C-alpha positions in Angstrom: -20.9 11.5 -14.2 -23.7 13.7 -12.7 -24.9 13.1 -9.3 -28.6 12.4 -8.9 -30.7 13.6 -6.1 -33.7 11.7 -4.7 -36.6 13.9 -3.5 -39.5 12.6 -1.4 -42.8 14.1 -2.4 -46.0 13.8 -0.4 -48.8 12.5 -2.6 -52.5 13.5 -2.2 -53.3 10.0 -0.8 -51.0 10.6 2.2 -48.1 8.4 1.1 -44.8 9.6 -0.3 -43.2 8.9 -3.7 -39.7 9.5 -4.7 -38.4 11.1 -7.9 -34.8 11.2 -9.2 -33.6 14.5 -10.7 -30.4 15.7 -12.1 -29.0 18.9 -10.5 -30.1 22.1 -12.3 -27.6 23.4 -14.9 -26.2 26.8 -14.6 -27.1 29.4 -17.2 -23.5 29.2 -18.6 -24.1 25.7 -20.1 -27.6 26.4 -21.5 -27.9 27.7 -25.0 -30.5 30.1 -26.2 -31.3 27.9 -29.2 -30.9 24.3 -30.2 -28.7 25.1 -33.2 -24.9 24.5 -32.7 -22.8 27.5 -33.5 -20.4 27.2 -36.4 -16.7 27.3 -35.4 -13.9 27.3 -37.9 -11.2 24.7 -37.6 -8.2 25.8 -35.7 -5.1 26.5 -37.8 -2.7 27.0 -34.9 0.8 25.9 -34.4 -0.2 22.4 -33.2 -2.8 21.7 -35.9 -2.0 18.6 -38.0 -2.0 20.6 -41.3 0.6 23.1 -40.0 2.9 20.3 -38.6 2.6 18.3 -41.9 3.5 21.4 -43.9 6.5 22.1 -41.7 7.7 18.6 -42.2 7.1 18.7 -46.0 8.9 22.0 -46.6 12.1 21.4 -44.5 15.0 19.2 -44.8 15.4 17.7 -41.4 18.7 16.7 -39.8 18.3 13.8 -37.4 18.4 15.1 -33.9 17.8 18.7 -34.8 15.3 20.7 -32.7 12.8 20.7 -35.6 13.1 16.9 -36.1 12.7 16.4 -32.4 9.5 18.5 -32.3 8.0 16.7 -35.4 8.8 13.2 -34.1 7.4 14.0 -30.7 4.2 15.3 -32.3 4.0 12.2 -34.5 4.6 9.7 -31.7 2.9 11.2 -28.8 0.5 13.8 -30.1 0.3 17.6 -30.0 -0.1 18.0 -26.3 3.2 16.3 -25.7 4.9 19.2 -27.6 3.6 21.9 -25.3 6.8 21.9 -23.1 8.9 22.3 -26.3 7.2 25.6 -27.1 9.2 27.2 -24.3 12.5 25.4 -25.0 15.1 28.0 -26.1 16.6 25.5 -28.5 13.3 24.5 -30.2 11.3 27.7 -30.2 13.5 29.9 -32.5 13.8 27.1 -35.1 10.1 26.4 -34.9 9.3 30.1 -35.2 11.4 30.3 -38.4 9.8 27.1 -39.8 6.3 28.7 -39.2 7.4 31.9 -41.0 8.7 29.8 -43.9 5.3 28.1 -44.5 3.2 31.3 -44.1 
């Protein structure tokens, strides 16, 4: 939520009036045009398509590192898998699975 600032402005009749303004935006959030840029969909390791293809192309043993990764992804979402990307038991198996679908 953006904070609003109230400014008191002297009017020509001698009284004051107040206006409410949002703080000025920095140049980093302002675009030079009103057309949104086109971005391609990410096709990274945690994209749903890649995870689905890994699951479709591999026979999974219950409790295996790859099964653990895919079930965590399915139950809790891609961000819950981030710690697994540095797990020495999961990473080599996941790397091989990625190479297999490429």
